[in-house]
N, CA, C and O atoms as a MOPAC input file, in Angstrom:
PM7 MOZYME 1SCF
protein

 N     95.61900 1   114.28700 1   113.43000 1
 C     96.51900 1   114.47000 1   112.30200 1
 C     97.04900 1   115.90600 1   112.22500 1
 O     98.23600 1   116.12600 1   111.98300 1
 N     96.15100 1   116.88200 1   112.43400 1
 C     96.57000 1   118.28200 1   112.36100 1
 C     97.58900 1   118.59100 1   113.45700 1
 O     98.50400 1   119.39000 1   113.25800 1
 N     97.42200 1   117.94800 1   114.61800 1
 C     98.35600 1   118.15500 1   115.72500 1
 C     99.76200 1   117.71200 1   115.33100 1
 O    100.73800 1   118.38500 1   115.66300 1
 N     99.87400 1   116.58700 1   114.62500 1
 C    101.17200 1   116.05800 1   114.19700 1
 C    101.80800 1   116.99500 1   113.17700 1
 O    103.00700 1   117.27000 1   113.23900 1
 N    101.01000 1   117.47900 1   112.24900 1
 C    101.53000 1   118.38400 1   111.22400 1
 C    102.02300 1   119.68300 1   111.86200 1
 O    103.04900 1   120.22800 1   111.45500 1
 N    101.29600 1   120.17400 1   112.85700 1
 C    101.71400 1   121.38800 1   113.56200 1
 C    103.04300 1   121.17000 1   114.26800 1
 O    103.93600 1   122.01500 1   114.20100 1
 N    103.16900 1   120.04000 1   114.94000 1
 C    104.42700 1   119.73800 1   115.63700 1
 C    105.58600 1   119.60200 1   114.65200 1
 O    106.69200 1   120.06600 1   114.92900 1
 N    105.34100 1   118.97200 1   113.50700 1
 C    106.38900 1   118.85700 1   112.48800 1
 C    106.77100 1   120.23000 1   111.94200 1
 O    107.94400 1   120.49000 1   111.67400 1
 N    105.79000 1   121.09900 1   111.77800 1
 C    106.07800 1   122.45500 1   111.30900 1
 C    106.94200 1   123.22700 1   112.28800 1
 O    107.88500 1   123.90900 1   111.88600 1
 N    106.62500 1   123.12300 1   113.57800 1
 C    107.44300 1   123.79700 1   114.58000 1
 C    108.84500 1   123.19000 1   114.66300 1
 O    109.81900 1   123.90800 1   114.88700 1
 N    108.95000 1   121.89000 1   114.48500 1
 C    110.27100 1   121.25500 1   114.47900 1
 C    111.09500 1   121.73700 1   113.29000 1
 O    112.29100 1   121.99500 1   113.42600 1
 N    110.46100 1   121.85800 1   112.12500 1
 C    111.16100 1   122.36800 1   110.94100 1
 C    111.59100 1   123.81600 1   111.15300 1
 O    112.69700 1   124.19700 1   110.77000 1
 N    110.71700 1   124.62800 1   111.76400 1
 C    111.06500 1   126.02000 1   112.06000 1
 C    112.23400 1   126.10200 1   113.02400 1
 O    113.13200 1   126.92300 1   112.84300 1
 N    112.23100 1   125.25800 1   114.04600 1
 C    113.31800 1   125.25700 1   115.02400 1
 C    114.63700 1   124.84000 1   114.37700 1
 O    115.67200 1   125.45600 1   114.63000 1
 N    114.60500 1   123.80200 1   113.54700 1
 C    115.82600 1   123.36300 1   112.86900 1
 C    116.34600 1   124.43200 1   111.91200 1
 O    117.55000 1   124.68200 1   111.84500 1
 N    115.44300 1   125.05500 1   111.18300 1
 C    115.83400 1   126.11400 1   110.25700 1
 C    116.43400 1   127.30200 1   111.00900 1
 O    117.42000 1   127.88900 1   110.56300 1
 N    115.84100 1   127.65300 1   112.14300 1
 C    116.35800 1   128.76800 1   112.93700 1
 C    117.73700 1   128.45200 1   113.50400 1
 O    118.63300 1   129.29600 1   113.47900 1
 N    117.90200 1   127.24100 1   114.01100 1
 C    119.21800 1   126.85300 1   114.53100 1
 C    120.27000 1   126.85600 1   113.43900 1
 O    121.40500 1   127.27500 1   113.67000 1
 N    119.90600 1   126.39500 1   112.25800 1
 C    120.84300 1   126.41000 1   111.13200 1
 C    121.19000 1   127.83400 1   110.73100 1
 O    122.34500 1   128.11600 1   110.41300 1
 N    120.22000 1   128.73500 1   110.73900 1
 C    120.47300 1   130.13500 1   110.39700 1
 C    121.41200 1   130.78400 1   111.41300 1
 O    122.30600 1   131.54100 1   111.03500 1
 N    121.21700 1   130.49400 1   112.69300 1
 C    122.10100 1   131.03400 1   113.71800 1
 C    123.50600 1   130.46500 1   113.55600 1
 O    124.49100 1   131.18900 1   113.70400 1
 N    123.60100 1   129.18500 1   113.25400 1
 C    124.90500 1   128.55300 1   113.05600 1
 C    125.63600 1   129.18500 1   111.87200 1
 O    126.84100 1   129.42900 1   111.94100 1
 N    124.90600 1   129.44700 1   110.78700 1
 C    125.52600 1   130.01200 1   109.58100 1
 C    125.76200 1   131.51300 1   109.68000 1
 O    126.38400 1   132.09700 1   108.79300 1
 N    125.28200 1   132.13900 1   110.73200 1
 C    125.44300 1   133.58700 1   110.85400 1
 C    126.88500 1   133.98700 1   111.12000 1
 O    127.22900 1   135.16500 1   111.02500 1
 N    127.71400 1   133.04000 1   111.44500 1
 C    129.12700 1   133.33800 1   111.66500 1
 C    129.38800 1   134.11500 1   112.94100 1
 O    130.36500 1   134.86000 1   113.02600 1
 N    128.53500 1   133.95000 1   113.92400 1
 C    128.75300 1   134.62500 1   115.19300 1
 C    128.27200 1   136.06400 1   115.21900 1
 O    128.57900 1   136.79500 1   116.16000 1
 N    127.52300 1   136.48900 1   114.20600 1
 C    126.99800 1   137.84700 1   114.17400 1
 C    125.83000 1   137.95400 1   115.15400 1
 O    124.79500 1   137.32200 1   114.93900 1
 N    125.97000 1   138.73400 1   116.22100 1
 C    124.89400 1   138.79300 1   117.21800 1
 C    123.60900 1   139.43100 1   116.67800 1
 O    122.51900 1   139.08300 1   117.13100 1
 N    123.71600 1   140.34100 1   115.73400 1
 C    122.52600 1   140.95300 1   115.15500 1
 C    121.67700 1   139.94700 1   114.40000 1
 O    120.45200 1   139.94100 1   114.51400 1
 N    122.33700 1   139.09600 1   113.62900 1
 C    121.61500 1   138.06500 1   112.88200 1
 C    121.00100 1   137.04000 1   113.83000 1
 O    119.86200 1   136.61500 1   113.63900 1
 N    121.74900 1   136.65100 1   114.83900 1
 C    121.22200 1   135.68800 1   115.80600 1
 C    120.01400 1   136.27100 1   116.53900 1
 O    119.03100 1   135.56500 1   116.76600 1
 N    120.07700 1   137.54300 1   116.90800 1
 C    118.94800 1   138.18500 1   117.58300 1
 C    117.73900 1   138.27900 1   116.65700 1
 O    116.60400 1   138.07900 1   117.09000 1
 N    117.98300 1   138.58300 1   115.38100 1
 C    116.89300 1   138.65800 1   114.42000 1
 C    116.19700 1   137.30100 1   114.27800 1
 O    114.96900 1   137.22400 1   114.30000 1
 N    116.97600 1   136.24500 1   114.13500 1
 C    116.41000 1   134.90300 1   113.98400 1
 C    115.63900 1   134.49700 1   115.23600 1
 O    114.53600 1   133.95800 1   115.14300 1
 N    116.21600 1   134.75500 1   116.40000 1
 C    115.53400 1   134.40800 1   117.64700 1
 C    114.25900 1   135.22700 1   117.82400 1
 O    113.22700 1   134.69300 1   118.23200 1
 N    114.32600 1   136.49900 1   117.52300 1
 C    113.14500 1   137.35300 1   117.63900 1
 C    112.04100 1   136.95100 1   116.67600 1
 O    110.86900 1   136.90800 1   117.04900 1
 N    112.41700 1   136.65600 1   115.43500 1
 C    111.41900 1   136.23300 1   114.44600 1
 C    110.80000 1   134.89200 1   114.84400 1
 O    109.59100 1   134.70500 1   114.70800 1
 N    111.60000 1   133.98200 1   115.32400 1
 C    111.08100 1   132.67900 1   115.74800 1
 C    110.13200 1   132.79100 1   116.92600 1
 O    109.07200 1   132.16600 1   116.94300 1
 N    110.51500 1   133.58600 1   117.90600 1
 C    109.64700 1   133.78900 1   119.06300 1
 C    108.35200 1   134.49400 1   118.69600 1
 O    107.28200 1   134.15300 1   119.20200 1
 N    108.45500 1   135.47500 1   117.81700 1
 C    107.26000 1   136.19200 1   117.37700 1
 C    106.33400 1   135.26800 1   116.59700 1
 O    105.11500 1   135.32200 1   116.76600 1
 N    106.90000 1   134.42400 1   115.74700 1
 C    106.07700 1   133.46300 1   115.01000 1
 C    105.38100 1   132.47600 1   115.94100 1
 O    104.21400 1   132.14000 1   115.73800 1
 N    106.09600 1   132.01700 1   116.95600 1
 C    105.49000 1   131.08400 1   117.90000 1
 C    104.31100 1   131.74400 1   118.62600 1
 O    103.25500 1   131.13000 1   118.78100 1
 N    104.49100 1   132.98500 1   119.06800 1
 C    103.39200 1   133.70400 1   119.71000 1
 C    102.24300 1   133.95500 1   118.74700 1
 O    101.07500 1   133.85500 1   119.12300 1
 N    102.57600 1   134.28100 1   117.50500 1
 C    101.53200 1   134.52200 1   116.51000 1
 C    100.69900 1   133.27200 1   116.28200 1
 O     99.47200 1   133.35300 1   116.21300 1
 N    101.34100 1   132.12300 1   116.16500 1
 C    100.59900 1   130.87400 1   115.98000 1
 C     99.72800 1   130.55900 1   117.19300 1
 O     98.62700 1   130.02700 1   117.04800 1
 N    100.21500 1   130.88500 1   118.38000 1
 C     99.41600 1   130.67400 1   119.59300 1
 C     98.12700 1   131.49500 1   119.53400 1
 O     97.03900 1   130.97400 1   119.77900 1
 N     98.25800 1   132.78500 1   119.20500 1
 C     97.07000 1   133.63900 1   119.16700 1
 C     96.17500 1   133.31000 1   117.97500 1
 O     94.95500 1   133.43900 1   118.07400 1
 N     96.74900 1   132.88900 1   116.85800 1
 C     95.91900 1   132.46500 1   115.73000 1
 C     95.11000 1   131.22900 1   116.08700 1
 O     93.96300 1   131.09000 1   115.66100 1
 N     95.69500 1   130.33800 1   116.86000 1
 C     94.97300 1   129.14800 1   117.31500 1
 C     93.80200 1   129.54300 1   118.20600 1
 O     92.72900 1   128.94300 1   118.13700 1
 N     94.01400 1   130.55300 1   119.04100 1
 C     92.91900 1   131.04100 1   119.88000 1
 C     91.79500 1   131.61600 1   119.02100 1
 O     90.61900 1   131.43100 1   119.33400 1
 N     92.14600 1   132.30300 1   117.95300 1
 C     91.12100 1   132.82300 1   117.05100 1
 C     90.36000 1   131.68900 1   116.37100 1
 O     89.14600 1   131.77200 1   116.18900 1
 N     91.08100 1   130.62300 1   115.99500 1
 C     90.42300 1   129.47700 1   115.36900 1
 C     89.43000 1   128.80800 1   116.30800 1
 O     88.40300 1   128.29500 1   115.86400 1
 N     89.72400 1   128.81200 1   117.57900 1
 C     88.84000 1   128.19400 1   118.56900 1
 C     87.59400 1   129.03800 1   118.84200 1
 O     86.69000 1   128.60800 1   119.55800 1
 N     87.55600 1   130.21300 1   118.27900 1
 C     86.38400 1   131.04700 1   118.45100 1
 C     86.53700 1   132.15300 1   119.47000 1
 O     85.56500 1   132.84400 1   119.77800 1
 N     87.72900 1   132.33700 1   120.00000 1
 C     87.96200 1   133.42600 1   120.95600 1
 C     88.20400 1   134.70800 1   120.16700 1
 O     89.34700 1   135.12400 1   119.97800 1
 N     87.15300 1   135.31100 1   119.72300 1
 C     87.27000 1   136.49000 1   118.87300 1
 C     87.25000 1   137.77800 1   119.69400 1
 O     86.69900 1   138.79100 1   119.26300 1
 N     87.83700 1   137.73000 1   120.84100 1
 C     87.90200 1   138.92800 1   121.67500 1
 C     88.82900 1   139.95300 1   121.04700 1
 O     89.74900 1   139.61700 1   120.30100 1
 N     88.56800 1   141.18500 1   121.36200 1
 C     89.35000 1   142.28700 1   120.79700 1
 C     90.83800 1   142.17600 1   121.17200 1
 O     91.70700 1   142.52700 1   120.37400 1
 N     91.12200 1   141.69200 1   122.37600 1
 C     92.52000 1   141.55800 1   122.80900 1
 C     93.27300 1   140.54200 1   121.95300 1
 O     94.43800 1   140.75700 1   121.61900 1
 N     92.62200 1   139.44900 1   121.60000 1
 C     93.27200 1   138.42300 1   120.78500 1
 C     93.55600 1   138.96000 1   119.38500 1
 O     94.63600 1   138.74500 1   118.83600 1
 N     92.58700 1   139.65300 1   118.82000 1
 C     92.79400 1   140.24200 1   117.49200 1
 C     93.88900 1   141.30300 1   117.52900 1
 O     94.70000 1   141.39000 1   116.60700 1
 N     93.91400 1   142.10100 1   118.57800 1
 C     94.94900 1   143.12300 1   118.71300 1
 C     96.32800 1   142.48400 1   118.84000 1
 O     97.29900 1   142.98800 1   118.27600 1
 N     96.42000 1   141.38100 1   119.57400 1
 C     97.70100 1   140.68700 1   119.71400 1
 C     98.16900 1   140.14400 1   118.36500 1
 O     99.35500 1   140.22400 1   118.04400 1
 N     97.24300 1   139.59100 1   117.57200 1
 C     97.60600 1   139.10200 1   116.23900 1
 C     98.10400 1   140.25700 1   115.38400 1
 O     99.10600 1   140.12700 1   114.68000 1
 N     97.41100 1   141.38200 1   115.44300 1
 C     97.83700 1   142.53400 1   114.64600 1
 C     99.20500 1   143.05000 1   115.09800 1
 O    100.05400 1   143.35200 1   114.26000 1
 N     99.42600 1   143.15300 1   116.40100 1
 C    100.72500 1   143.63000 1   116.89900 1
 C    101.86400 1   142.70100 1   116.48600 1
 O    102.93600 1   143.16700 1   116.10200 1
 N    101.64000 1   141.40500 1   116.56400 1
 C    102.69800 1   140.45400 1   116.20300 1
 C    102.97700 1   140.47200 1   114.70700 1
 O    104.13500 1   140.39400 1   114.29600 1
 N    101.93400 1   140.57500 1   113.88400 1
 C    102.17500 1   140.65600 1   112.44100 1
 C    102.84500 1   141.97500 1   112.08500 1
 O    103.66900 1   142.02500 1   111.17100 1
 N    102.50000 1   143.04100 1   112.79700 1
 C    103.16300 1   144.32600 1   112.57200 1
 C    104.64400 1   144.23400 1   112.92500 1
 O    105.50000 1   144.73900 1   112.19800 1
 N    104.93200 1   143.58800 1   114.04000 1
 C    106.32900 1   143.40700 1   114.44100 1
 C    107.10600 1   142.61000 1   113.39600 1
 O    108.21500 1   142.99100 1   113.02200 1
 N    106.53500 1   141.51600 1   112.92800 1
 C    107.21300 1   140.71600 1   111.90000 1
 C    107.40900 1   141.50800 1   110.61500 1
 O    108.47400 1   141.44200 1   110.00100 1
 N    106.39200 1   142.25500 1   110.20500 1
 C    106.50000 1   143.05900 1   108.99100 1
 C    107.61300 1   144.08700 1   109.12900 1
 O    108.42300 1   144.25100 1   108.21600 1
 N    107.66100 1   144.77800 1   110.25500 1
 C    108.70100 1   145.78600 1   110.48000 1
 C    110.08800 1   145.15200 1   110.55000 1
 O    111.05500 1   145.70200 1   110.02500 1
 N    110.18000 1   143.99600 1   111.19900 1
 C    111.48200 1   143.32800 1   111.29600 1
 C    112.02400 1   142.95400 1   109.91600 1
 O    113.19200 1   143.19900 1   109.61200 1
 N    111.17100 1   142.36500 1   109.09300 1
 C    111.63700 1   141.93400 1   107.78600 1
 C    111.88000 1   143.11400 1   106.85600 1
 O    112.82000 1   143.08600 1   106.06200 1
 N    111.04900 1   144.15000 1   106.93900 1
 C    111.27900 1   145.33400 1   106.10600 1
 C    112.58600 1   146.01900 1   106.50900 1
 O    113.33900 1   146.47200 1   105.64700 1
 N    112.85500 1   146.09500 1   107.80400 1
 C    114.09900 1   146.71000 1   108.27300 1
 C    115.31800 1   145.89800 1   107.85800 1
 O    116.41200 1   146.44100 1   107.69900 1
 N    115.12800 1   144.62200 1   107.68700 1
 C    116.24200 1   143.76100 1   107.28500 1
 C    116.47900 1   143.81100 1   105.77000 1
 O    117.61800 1   143.71900 1   105.31100 1
 N    115.38600 1   143.96000 1   104.99400 1
 C    115.48900 1   143.91500 1   103.53800 1
 C    115.79000 1   145.29100 1   102.94100 1
 O    116.59900 1   145.39700 1   102.01900 1
 N    115.15200 1   146.34100 1   103.45300 1
 C    115.26100 1   147.67200 1   102.85000 1
 C    116.69700 1   148.18000 1   102.70400 1
 O    117.01000 1   148.76600 1   101.66800 1
 N    117.58600 1   147.98800 1   103.68200 1
 C    118.95300 1   148.49200 1   103.50200 1
 C    119.73600 1   147.80500 1   102.37500 1
 O    120.74600 1   148.33300 1   101.91000 1
 N    119.27700 1   146.64900 1   101.94500 1
 C    119.96900 1   145.93000 1   100.87400 1
 C    119.55200 1   146.40800 1    99.48800 1
 O    120.16000 1   146.03000 1    98.48700 1
 N    118.51700 1   147.23800 1    99.43200 1
 C    117.94200 1   147.66800 1    98.16900 1
 C    118.38800 1   149.08500 1    97.81400 1
 O    118.82600 1   149.84000 1    98.68200 1
 N    118.27300 1   149.44100 1    96.52900 1
 C    118.47900 1   150.85300 1    96.16700 1
 C    117.42200 1   151.71700 1    96.86000 1
 O    116.35900 1   151.21400 1    97.22400 1
 N    117.70000 1   153.00200 1    97.04400 1
 C    116.78400 1   153.85700 1    97.81400 1
 C    115.33400 1   153.84800 1    97.32600 1
 O    114.41400 1   153.84200 1    98.14400 1
 N    115.11600 1   153.84700 1    96.02100 1
 C    113.74200 1   153.85900 1    95.50800 1
 C    113.03300 1   152.55700 1    95.86800 1
 O    111.87900 1   152.58400 1    96.29600 1
 N    113.69400 1   151.43900 1    95.70600 1
 C    113.09700 1   150.14000 1    96.02500 1
 C    112.90300 1   150.01800 1    97.53800 1
 O    111.90900 1   149.44500 1    97.98500 1
 N    113.83100 1   150.54700 1    98.32400 1
 C    113.69000 1   150.51600 1    99.78000 1
 C    112.44600 1   151.28900 1   100.21800 1
 O    111.73900 1   150.86900 1   101.13400 1
 N    112.18600 1   152.40800 1    99.56600 1
 C    110.98100 1   153.16000 1    99.91700 1
 C    109.72400 1   152.38300 1    99.53800 1
 O    108.71600 1   152.46000 1   100.24200 1
 N    109.77000 1   151.63900 1    98.43800 1
 C    108.63200 1   150.79400 1    98.05700 1
 C    108.43700 1   149.69100 1    99.09100 1
 O    107.30200 1   149.36400 1    99.43800 1
 N    109.52000 1   149.11900 1    99.58100 1
 C    109.42700 1   148.08000 1   100.62200 1
 C    108.73400 1   148.65100 1   101.85200 1
 O    107.83900 1   148.01400 1   102.40700 1
 N    109.13500 1   149.84000 1   102.28300 1
 C    108.52400 1   150.44300 1   103.46300 1
 C    107.06800 1   150.83900 1   103.21300 1
 O    106.23300 1   150.71300 1   104.10900 1
 N    106.75600 1   151.31600 1   102.00700 1
 C    105.37000 1   151.65400 1   101.68000 1
 C    104.47800 1   150.40700 1   101.69500 1
 O    103.35000 1   150.44200 1   102.18800 1
 N    105.00000 1   149.31500 1   101.14800 1
 C    104.23000 1   148.06500 1   101.16500 1
 C    104.04300 1   147.56200 1   102.59400 1
 O    102.97300 1   147.06300 1   102.94200 1
 N    105.07600 1   147.69000 1   103.41700 1
 C    104.95700 1   147.28000 1   104.81600 1
 C    103.91400 1   148.13600 1   105.53000 1
 O    103.10200 1   147.61200 1   106.29300 1
 N    103.92900 1   149.43900 1   105.29200 1
 C    102.94900 1   150.32200 1   105.92500 1
 C    101.53700 1   149.99800 1   105.44400 1
 O    100.59400 1   150.02100 1   106.23500 1
 N    101.38700 1   149.69900 1   104.17000 1
 C    100.07900 1   149.31900 1   103.64900 1
 C     99.57500 1   148.02200 1   104.26000 1
 O     98.39000 1   147.89200 1   104.56700 1
 N    100.46700 1   147.07400 1   104.43500 1
 C    100.10000 1   145.80500 1   105.05700 1
 C     99.67400 1   146.01200 1   106.50400 1
 O     98.67800 1   145.44300 1   106.94900 1
 N    100.41900 1   146.81600 1   107.23000 1
 C    100.08900 1   147.09200 1   108.63000 1
 C     98.75000 1   147.82500 1   108.72400 1
 O     97.92000 1   147.50400 1   109.57400 1
 N     98.54600 1   148.80200 1   107.85700 1
 C     97.28300 1   149.54400 1   107.87100 1
 C     96.09000 1   148.66000 1   107.53300 1
 O     95.05400 1   148.73600 1   108.19300 1
 N     96.22900 1   147.82500 1   106.51200 1
 C     95.14100 1   146.91600 1   106.13900 1
 C     94.86400 1   145.90100 1   107.23800 1
 O     93.70900 1   145.55400 1   107.48300 1
 N     95.90300 1   145.42500 1   107.89500 1
 C     95.72200 1   144.50300 1   109.01100 1
 C     95.01100 1   145.16600 1   110.17700 1
 O     94.15600 1   144.55200 1   110.81500 1
 N     95.35600 1   146.41300 1   110.46100 1
 C     94.69100 1   147.14700 1   111.53500 1
 C     93.20800 1   147.32300 1   111.21400 1
 O     92.34900 1   147.10300 1   112.06900 1
 N     92.92200 1   147.71200 1   109.99900 1
 C     91.53100 1   147.90100 1   109.59200 1
 C     90.75200 1   146.58500 1   109.67800 1
 O     89.60900 1   146.56300 1   110.13600 1
 N     91.37900 1   145.48500 1   109.23200 1
 C     90.69700 1   144.19900 1   109.21800 1
 C     90.52500 1   143.59500 1   110.60700 1
 O     89.44600 1   143.10600 1   110.94100 1
 N     91.56700 1   143.62400 1   111.40700 1
 C     91.54100 1   142.92000 1   112.69100 1
 C     91.03100 1   143.76300 1   113.86600 1
 O     90.37900 1   143.23700 1   114.76800 1
 N     91.32100 1   145.04500 1   113.85700 1
 C     91.01200 1   145.86200 1   115.03200 1
 C     89.74900 1   146.69000 1   114.82400 1
 O     88.89000 1   146.73300 1   115.70500 1
 N     89.62400 1   147.33700 1   113.69200 1
 C     88.48300 1   148.23300 1   113.48700 1
 C     87.19600 1   147.51200 1   113.12700 1
 O     86.11300 1   147.99300 1   113.45900 1
 N     87.28700 1   146.36600 1   112.45400 1
 C     86.08600 1   145.60100 1   112.11700 1
 C     85.73400 1   144.66500 1   113.26500 1
 O     86.60500 1   143.97100 1   113.79000 1
 N     84.45300 1   144.64100 1   113.66100 1
 C     84.07400 1   143.77200 1   114.78700 1
 C     84.08200 1   142.30700 1   114.46000 1
 O     83.78200 1   141.48100 1   115.32200 1

């Protein structure tokens, strides 16, 4: 059952990504962002599945942290320019806090 739900989730993600690229109006930056986020999410789910199976090796945890850091930076870079300067700095501070907490949790703790 979980396998079916996972496949449906990836199908929904793929359809949503294709729709976002279609609605981007031919903007290559938006298309690259959607493709990059989708690929990063797919890799993140792969490594999270490895963690669920009990492969708690340092490399797997580091890969999860790097991918979540990449996603956090991508979304913060996309959102911050749309905000007033004070709110944009809060967005970046929250992103840095998330990355730091993830590093402490996944990499520094055994």
